[in-house]
C-alpha positions in Angstrom: 17.5 -5.9 21.0 17.7 -2.2 20.0 20.5 -1.4 17.7 22.2 1.9 18.6 23.4 4.8 16.4 26.1 2.8 14.9 25.7 2.0 11.2 25.4 -1.7 10.4 27.9 -2.9 7.9 26.6 -6.1 6.2 28.1 -9.5 6.9 29.9 -9.9 3.6 29.3 -13.7 3.3 27.6 -16.2 5.6 27.5 -19.9 5.2 26.7 -21.3 8.6 23.5 -21.5 10.7 22.2 -18.3 12.1 19.7 -19.2 14.9 17.8 -16.1 15.9 15.9 -17.8 18.7 13.0 -15.4 18.2 15.1 -12.3 18.8 14.0 -9.0 17.3 16.6 -6.5 16.2 15.1 -3.0 16.2 16.2 0.3 14.6 18.7 -1.2 12.3 20.3 1.3 9.8 22.1 -0.6 7.1 25.0 0.8 5.1 24.2 -1.2 1.9 23.1 -4.5 0.5 21.4 -5.8 3.7 21.9 -7.4 7.1 23.9 -10.0 5.1 25.3 -9.4 1.7 25.6 -13.0 0.4 24.0 -15.9 2.2 24.6 -19.6 1.5 23.7 -20.9 4.9 20.6 -21.1 7.1 18.9 -18.2 8.8 15.9 -18.8 11.0 13.7 -17.3 13.7 14.8 -13.7 13.4 12.9 -10.4 13.2 14.2 -7.1 11.8 12.0 -4.2 12.9 12.3 -0.6 11.8 14.9 -1.3 9.1 16.3 1.5 7.0 19.3 2.1 4.7 21.6 5.0 5.3 21.6 6.0 1.7 19.5 5.5 -1.4 19.9 2.0 -3.0 22.2 1.9 -6.0 23.2 -1.8 -5.8 21.2 -5.0 -5.3 19.8 -5.3 -1.8 17.3 -6.8 0.6 16.6 -6.1 4.2 17.8 -9.5 5.4 20.1 -10.4 2.5 21.0 -9.0 -0.9 21.6 -12.5 -2.3 20.7 -15.9 -1.0 21.9 -19.0 -2.9 21.4 -22.7 -2.2 20.2 -21.6 1.3 17.4 -21.8 3.8 15.5 -18.8 5.2 13.0 -19.9 7.7 10.5 -18.0 10.0 12.1 -14.6 9.4 10.1 -11.4 9.6 10.7 -7.8 8.5 8.6 -5.0 10.0 8.8 -1.3 9.1 11.3 -1.4 6.2 11.9 2.0 4.6 13.9 2.2 1.4 14.4 4.3 -1.7 15.8 2.6 -4.8 17.2 5.0 -7.3 19.0 2.7 -9.8 17.8 -0.3 -11.8 19.1 -2.9 -9.3 17.3 -5.8 -7.8 15.5 -5.3 -4.4 13.2 -7.4 -2.2 11.7 -6.5 1.2 13.3 -9.7 2.6 15.8 -11.0 0.0 17.0 -9.2 -3.1 17.9 -12.3 -5.2 17.0 -15.9 -4.3 18.8 -18.6 -6.3 18.0 -22.2 -5.6 17.2 -21.4 -2.0 14.2 -22.2 0.2 12.2 -19.4 1.9 9.6 -20.8 4.3 7.3 -19.2 6.8 8.6 -15.7 6.2 6.8 -12.3 6.0 7.3 -8.7 5.3 4.6 -7.1 7.5 4.9 -3.4 7.0 7.0 -0.7 5.2 7.4 1.4 2.2 9.5 0.6 -0.9 10.1 3.7 -3.1 11.3 3.0 -6.6 12.5 6.5 -7.8 14.5 5.1 -10.6 16.7 6.9 -13.1 19.0 5.6 -15.8 18.8 2.9 -18.4 18.4 -0.8 -17.6 15.9 -3.2 -16.2 15.6 -5.0 -12.8 13.1 -6.6 -10.5 11.4 -5.6 -7.3 9.2 -7.5 -4.9 7.6 -7.0 -1.5 9.3 -10.2 -0.3 11.9 -11.2 -3.1 13.1 -9.3 -6.1 14.3 -12.2 -8.2 13.5 -15.9 -7.5 15.1 -18.3 -9.9 16.2 -21.8 -10.9 14.1 -25.0 -10.5 14.9 -25.8 -6.8 14.2 -22.3 -5.6 11.1 -22.4 -3.4 9.0 -19.8 -1.5 6.4 -21.5 0.7 3.9 -20.4 3.3 5.1 -16.7 3.2 3.4 -13.4 2.7 3.5 -9.6 2.3 1.1 -7.7 4.6 -1.4 -5.0 4.0 0.8 -2.3 5.5 3.4 -2.7 2.8 3.3 -0.1 0.0 5.4 -0.3 -3.1 5.6 3.0 -4.9 6.9 3.6 -8.4 6.1 7.3 -9.1 7.7 8.0 -12.4 7.6 6.5 -15.9 11.1 5.2 -15.7 12.5 2.5 -18.1 14.3 1.0 -15.1 11.7 -1.3 -13.7 11.2 -4.5 -15.6 9.0 -6.4 -13.1 7.3 -5.3 -9.9 5.3 -7.7 -7.8 3.6 -7.6 -4.4 5.4 -10.8 -3.4 8.0 -11.5 -6.2 9.3 -9.3 -9.0 10.4 -12.0 -11.4 9.9 -15.7 -10.9 12.2 -17.4 -13.3 11.6 -21.2 -13.1 11.2 -21.1 -9.3 8.3 -22.4 -7.2 5.9 -20.3 -5.2 3.5 -22.2 -3.0 1.0 -21.3 -0.4 1.8 -17.6 -0.4 -0.2 -14.4 -0.6 0.2 -10.6 -0.8 -2.0 -7.8 0.5 0.4 -5.1 -0.6 -0.6 -1.8 -2.1 1.1 -1.0 -5.4 1.1 2.6 -6.4 2.6 2.9 -9.9 3.3 5.2 -12.8 5.9 3.3 -14.7 6.7 1.3 -17.8 7.4 -1.8 -15.8 5.3 -4.9 -15.7 3.2 -4.9 -12.5 1.5 -7.8 -10.9 -0.4 -8.1 -7.6 1.6 -11.2 -6.7 4.3 -11.6 -9.3 5.5 -9.2 -11.9 6.7 -11.8 -14.5 6.4 -15.6 -14.2 8.8 -17.4 -16.6 8.3 -21.1 -16.5 7.6 -20.9 -12.8 5.2 -23.0 -10.7 2.7 -21.1 -8.6 0.4 -23.2 -6.4 -2.4 -22.2 -4.0 -1.6 -18.5 -3.8 -3.8 -15.5 -3.6 -3.7 -11.7 -3.8 -6.0 -9.3 -2.0 -4.1 -6.0 -2.3 -4.5 -3.1 -4.7 -2.9 -1.5 -7.8 -3.4 2.2 -8.4 -1.9 5.0 -10.5 -1.1 5.1 -14.2 0.1 2.1 -16.2 2.2 2.0 -19.3 2.9 -1.8 -19.6 1.5 -5.2 -18.7 -0.5 -5.0 -15.4 -2.3 -7.9 -13.9 -4.2 -8.4 -10.6 -2.2 -11.6 -10.0 0.6 -11.8 -12.6 1.6 -9.2 -15.2 3.2 -11.5 -17.7 2.9 -15.3 -17.6 5.1 -17.2 -20.0 5.1 -21.0 -19.7 6.5 -23.5 -22.3 7.4 -26.2 -19.8 4.7 -28.8 -19.0 5.9 -29.0 -15.3 5.4 -25.3 -14.8 1.8 -24.2 -14.0 -0.3 -21.7 -12.1 -2.8 -23.8 -10.2 -5.6 -23.2 -7.7 -4.9 -19.4 -7.2 -7.2 -16.4 -6.9 -7.1 -12.6 -7.0 -9.4 -10.0 -5.5 -6.9 -7.2 -6.3 -8.6 -3.8 -6.4 -7.4 -2.2 -9.6 -8.0 1.5 -10.0 -5.7 2.8 -12.8 -5.4 5.1 -15.6 -4.6 2.9 -18.5 -2.0 4.3 -20.9 -0.9 0.9 -22.0 -3.9 -0.2 -24.0 -6.7 -2.7 -23.2 -4.6 -5.7 -24.3 -2.1 -5.0 -21.4 -4.5 -4.9 -18.5 -6.1 -8.0 -17.0 -7.9 -8.7 -13.7 -5.9 -11.9 -13.3 -3.0 -11.7 -15.8 -2.2 -9.1 -18.4 -0.2 -11.2 -20.9 -0.7 -15.0 -20.8 0.6 -17.9 -22.8 -0.8 -21.1 -21.2 -0.5 -23.3 -18.1 -3.2 -21.9 -15.8 -5.7 -24.2 -14.1 -8.5 -23.7 -11.5 -7.8 -20.0 -11.0 -10.3 -17.2 -10.3 -10.7 -13.5 -9.9 -13.2 -11.2 -8.2 -13.3 -7.8 -9.9 -15.7 -5.0 -10.7 -13.5 -2.3 -12.2 -11.5 -4.7 -14.5 -13.7 -7.6 -15.7 -11.6 -9.2 -18.4 -9.5 -12.1 -17.0 -6.5 -11.4 -19.3 -5.3 -8.5 -21.5 -4.0 -10.8 -24.2 -3.4 -14.5 -24.7 -5.1 -17.6 -23.4 -8.1 -17.3 -21.0 -8.2 -21.0 -20.3 -8.3 -22.0 -16.7 -9.3 -18.5 -15.4 -12.9 -17.6 -14.4 -14.6 -14.5 -13.0 -16.6 -15.2 -9.8 -18.2 -13.4 -6.9 -16.8 -13.7 -3.5 -19.6 -16.1 -2.6 -19.0 -18.2 -5.7 -15.3 -18.4 -4.9 -16.1 -20.0 -1.6 -18.0 -22.7 -3.5 -14.8 -23.4 -5.6 -12.9 -24.6 -2.6 -13.4 -28.2 -3.3 -12.3 -28.0 -7.0 -9.3 -25.9 -6.0 -8.2 -28.3 -3.3 -8.5 -31.3 -5.6 -6.3 -29.5 -8.1 -3.8 -28.9 -5.3 -3.8 -32.5 -4.4 -3.3 -33.6 -8.0 -0.5 -31.1 -8.6 1.4 -31.7 -5.4 0.1 -34.4 -3.0 2.9 -33.6 -0.5 2.2 -29.9 -0.4 0.7 -29.8 3.1 -1.8 -27.0 2.7 -5.4 -26.6 1.4 -8.0 -23.8 1.2 -10.8 -23.3 3.7 -13.6 -20.7 3.8 -12.6 -17.6 5.8 -15.2 -17.1 8.5 -13.8 -13.7 9.7 -16.3 -11.0 8.7 -13.6 -8.4 8.8 -11.5 -10.0 6.1 -13.6 -12.5 4.1 -14.8 -9.9 1.6 -11.3 -9.7 0.0 -10.0 -13.0 1.3 -12.9 -15.5 0.8 -10.6 -18.5 1.1 -7.5 -18.8 3.3 -4.9 -21.5 3.7 -4.8 -24.2 6.4 -2.9 -27.4 7.1 -4.0 -29.9 4.4 -7.5 -31.4 4.9 -8.1 -34.0 2.2 -11.2 -33.5 0.2 -13.6 -36.5 -0.1 -13.4 -38.2 -3.4 -17.2 -37.9 -4.0 -20.3 -36.1 -2.8 -19.7 -32.5 -3.5 -20.9 -29.8 -1.2 -23.3 -32.1 0.6 -20.3 -33.4 2.6 -19.2 -30.0 3.8 -15.4 -29.8 4.4 -14.9 -33.5 4.1 -14.3 -36.4 6.4 -14.6 -40.1 6.4 -17.7 -42.0 5.5 
């Protein structure tokens, strides 16, 4: 369905079931906030293509919804989103703020998010979700594509957290997700290839294979910029980063890490492949993070999958070796429907099976 020249005024509040039935809405120009302003219902099987906003963003927004609370977003896609944010307000390529909601099987495939911020204050920006918070909030099996670029061209005080997938994960769960986004920055915000800041959040079986370039003035990490965990249930488990980092570092060596810039604890079976930045963290604990080559990372599949099974036996996904020669340099492991690893035998038993 091609939307005409008429400006789309957002649905102010939605609490029912929006069944898209695979429909694509093209050339949608949104007045403000998003397709929906506040969602407390279920939205599924819908694609928004060539999405833009009629004016620069000065209030919280997302292409599909500005806010989604105690809700379900399932199998929704955004392609070709173009937006410029000029005030320190939350923005996500799909959802601005997700509170206690479930986002499953969603993706932002292409677009440009410009953060030309001015004024005092802090906020959060992500390729998929700007802010993701509270214990029941879940993002699962979702991604941001390689044709997404997030630009923050000025050293503004307005960006607190910028992430390829999520800006700020505050006690939420992110499982089986990845980002291939390009982050072009020159800002004082905290910048992470997957997540800007992770505060007591659970991150499981995720990976990053995008890039970070520009000039940095604060915590910058290939996977997470700042990881703060003081809750035993919150961990970063079985994740990896091959983020290409090419930055001018005006923040100091203790604020740049190939995996995480500032880390407290709670990381297990995580790896990074990196040549330009070789230290796993800028400051804090290095436990649970190792530098590997792409070939060595493939050999870590079994350990990572066992860690996934131990953390969440009902998760439903596991890693497999990526056999595609066009992508396996930066994505050596990719996700699949769960295949249980054998309890013994190591690599001699290949990908597993019954004996």
